[in-house]
N, C-alpha and C positions, 0 to 999 in steps of 0.2 A: 615739834616731833611728839609722837604719841607712844605710850606704853601699849604693848600687844600681849594678849594672854592666849595660850593654846592649851588644850587638854588632849592627851593621848589616851585612847580607849580601845577596848577589844571589840565593841559593837559600834556601829555608826551612831553619832548624835544627830538627831533629826534637825535639819536647818529650820531656824525660826527667824523669819524676817523681823526687822525692827518695826515696831508699831507704836502709835501714840500712847503715852503713859499718863498717869493721873497728875503728875507734877509738871508744871510748865509746858504741858503738851509735848514734852521731850520725847525723842526717839528712844524707845526702850529696847534693851538687850537683844542681840541677835547672835546666831551661830552660823558659821559657814565652813564647809569642808576645805581643808588646805590642799593645794595642788600637790600632786605626786612628786613633782620635781622641786618643791619649795625647800630652801636650805634649812628651815627650822625642823623639817622632818628628821634630820640627823640627830636631834635631841631626844627622839622617841624610839622605842622598840615596838610599840603597839601599832596595829595596822591602820588605825583611824586617828587622824590628827585634825582637830577642829579649832578654828579661831573663835573665841568668845568675846563679844563686844558688850560693853556696859551701856547704860543709857546715853553715853556720849558717842557710842559707835566703836570705841576703842577700849583699851584697858585702863585708861586714866580714871574713869568713873567708878572703879572698884576701890579707890583709895580715898579715905577720909582723914588723911594725916593732918589736914588743916585743923581739925577738931582736937587732935592730940596736942597741937601747939597751944590750943586754948584751954588746956588742962583736963580734957576728957581722957579717960584711960581705956575705955572700951565702948562697944555699941550700947550696952545697957546703961552705962553712965551717961552717955549722950542722950539716950531716950528719956531718962528721968528729967532732963531739962529742955526737952525739945520745944515745949510750949513757951519757954522763956527766950528762945532764939528769935532773931529778926526773921521776918518772912523769907527773905532771900537765903539766909543760912539754913533755915528749917527745910526749905524746898531742896536745896543742894544736898543736905545731909540725908533726907528721906529718899531722894533719887539714888544716891550712892548706896544706901542701905538696901534698897530694892535690888540694885544691880548685884550686890554681894549675895543676897538671898537667891537670886536667879542662878548665879554661878554655883553656889552650894547645892542647889536642887539638881542642876545638871550633873555635878560630880557625884552626888549621892545616888542618883539614878544609874549612872554609869558603873558605879562600884558594885551594883547587883550582878553585873556581867563579867567582872574581872578587875584587874588593877587599873588605876587611873593615875596618870602623871600630869602635872601642871607646870608650865614654864612661862615666865614673863620676862620680856626684855623690851628695850626701846626699838621702835621701828627702824630697820636698817642694821640692827645688831644680831640678826637671826643666824649669821655665820659664826658668831662667837660662842664658844662652849660655856656651859654654866660654871660659875665660880665655885659652887658647892651643890650637894644634894642633901635634902632634908625630907623628913616625913611631916605630914600635916594632917590633922584630923579635919574632916569635912566641916564640922561645926565651927572650927576656928575661922572659916571664911565669913561667917555671920557674926561671930563674937568680937572679932578684932576690927578696929577702925582701919588698919593697914595690914591685912592678912598675908600679902605676898610681897616679896622683895624681888627686885630685878636681878636677872641672871642667876636665879636659884631654881634648880629643878626639884619639884616637890613630888613625893609619892603620897597620894591621898590614902587615908585610913578611914574606915567606916565609923 
């Protein structure tokens, strides 16, 4: 099962197909408009709801919690030691970092046109309401190793 991430915006987010990325030849980030009858649309008041995929194609690749378990506190902390990581760890971390930067760039661009909401849940839980609502600064998406929690609706701040 995968984590899914959606953003609600005032203006459409242009679809970006997955394309080969620099690490591992992985599929990099894509966006796709969410169907008008999709249950997750009930979580948003904005007219446009877009599913945002990481380099893994889903929301799982936005999460670097594995590196928190290894003692890193944030992205800058991990970057300071990126050269000391095993090749596989470094490639995984850099792909996740790139995915978070992609999400942050989408959110920041959308904020220029109005409010942006972000919601993440496990695939299949789209009918479930959020456990809570929080505000999040767009920069947190790149600063934190795990910026989003499941079933929390975030209101993005510039």
